[in-house]
Structure formats: C-alpha cells, structure tokens
N, C-alpha and C positions, 0 to 999 in steps of 0.2 A: 504494500500499500505506499502511495506517495505522501511525502510529509504533509502536503496540502490537503489530502483526503484524510490524513490521521488527524490533522489540527481540527477540520471540519467536523469530523466525528466526535471528538473529544468536547466541540463547542456545543453541539446537539445534546450530547450526554449532559452537559452542565447546564444546558437552557432546560432540559426536562426535568431535572432535579429541582431546579428554581423555581418552574411553574408549580411543580407539586408541593414545594414548600410554600408557596403562595396561596395554597389551598386549591389549586386545579387539578384535574385529574386527566393525564394525558391518555388518550384513547388512540391515537394514530401516530405514526412515524413514517417519513419518507413515502407518503401516499403519492402516485403517480396517476396520471391520465394523459390524453394528448396534448393537453394545454402546459403542462410541466409537472413540477413536484411542489408538496407542500412538505416542509420539514415536520412540523409538529401540529396536531390538532388535540386541543385539551378542552373539558368542559370545565366552565367556571360557573358553577350552579347549573342554572339551565341553558346558559349561553355557551354557543360554540366558537372556540378560539382559534383562529388559525394563527400558528406563530412562525415568523421568519426569523431563521437564526443567522447572523453573519458574526464569523469568528476571525479575528486578526490576530497576528502575533505583537503588533504594536501598532502605534497611534501616526506613524509616518505619513499615511495615506488618509488620515482623518479618523473619525470614530468610525466603527462597524457599522452603527446606524445610520450614518450619513451616507451609506453605500446603497440604502433601499430610496430609489428613486420613484418621482411619481408615476414613470412607466411601469417600474417592477410593483408596486401599490396597485395599479389597475390590474396587472395579471394576477395578482394574489386575490383580488377581489372576484375574478372569474373563475379561479381556482378553487376558491371558498364556495361558490355557487356550485360547482362541479361537485364538490366532496359533499355539500349539503344534499345535492339531488340524488347522489349515490348511497346516502345515508338516511333516507326519510324516517322523519318522527325523532331525530336526533336533536335535542336542545330547541330552543323557541327564538333565540336571538343569534346573532352572529357579529364577530369582531375580529379585527386583525391586529396583532400585537407583533412588534419586533423586539427581538432580544439580541443585543450585541454583547459579544463576549471578547475580551482583550485577555490574552494569556501573557503574563508577565513573566519573561523568561528568566530573570535573575532570582525572582522569589519562588517562581513555580506554582503561582497561584493565579486564578482568573478574576478579572473585574467585569461586573455585570452592568448593563445597562438594559432597562426594560421600558418599552415605550408601549403603553396600552392604548387601543383604539388609533393605532397609526393610520389606518386606512379609511377614517372618517373624514 
C-alpha cells in the first residue's frame, strides 16, 4: 500500500473514531456508486451524515478542510442523495460534514477539525 493510501486509511479510521466519540454511529464506509465514493456515512440521531474525510501530513498546502471545494460539495450532495435512495427508510434528515485530519509527524498524533453541515 502506498504511503498516501496508508495516510488516507489512517485518517478515515481516526475520523470514524471521532464521529463515534461525538455520539454518531458509523453505518457505512467507502460506499461507492457511479457518481463516486463516500468516505463515511453515520447516523447522528435520526439524521444521516455523509462525512468527507481529508487527511494531510502537514499544513503546507493549507488545512485539509480547505481542500473541499464547492464543486466537491456539490458532488457530495449528489452522492448523499444516491446513498439515501439506496438505503430507503434510513434517517429523516441529511447533512454533509467534513472532517480534516492533520497527522503531526514529530508528535505522532492527529489534529482533528470537524465542520458540521459543510454542504448547506
């Protein structure tokens, strides 16, 4: 596995743990359809939360959440609709969150930035 893939997997694991620590329940990971892929899908009470995870090994290119552009958010909205259509009866509302993970090499831990309702 390439270092970038390892970093991304680590970020998704950290984000899933973070979401669960915030009271959400992760119900799907790396869900794919022809539109693309959703990193995480969680339930926050009755609300379905599509979580885009961005992981970086530093902030030289800006914070990870800054990498989620309006074009990416529009794609995530389409993906969220496709997931919801494929899972009828799941949840009552729909939200898109972004979780940015910055892995600090020297300390070996992660900094987490969570933007709720980024897609509204």
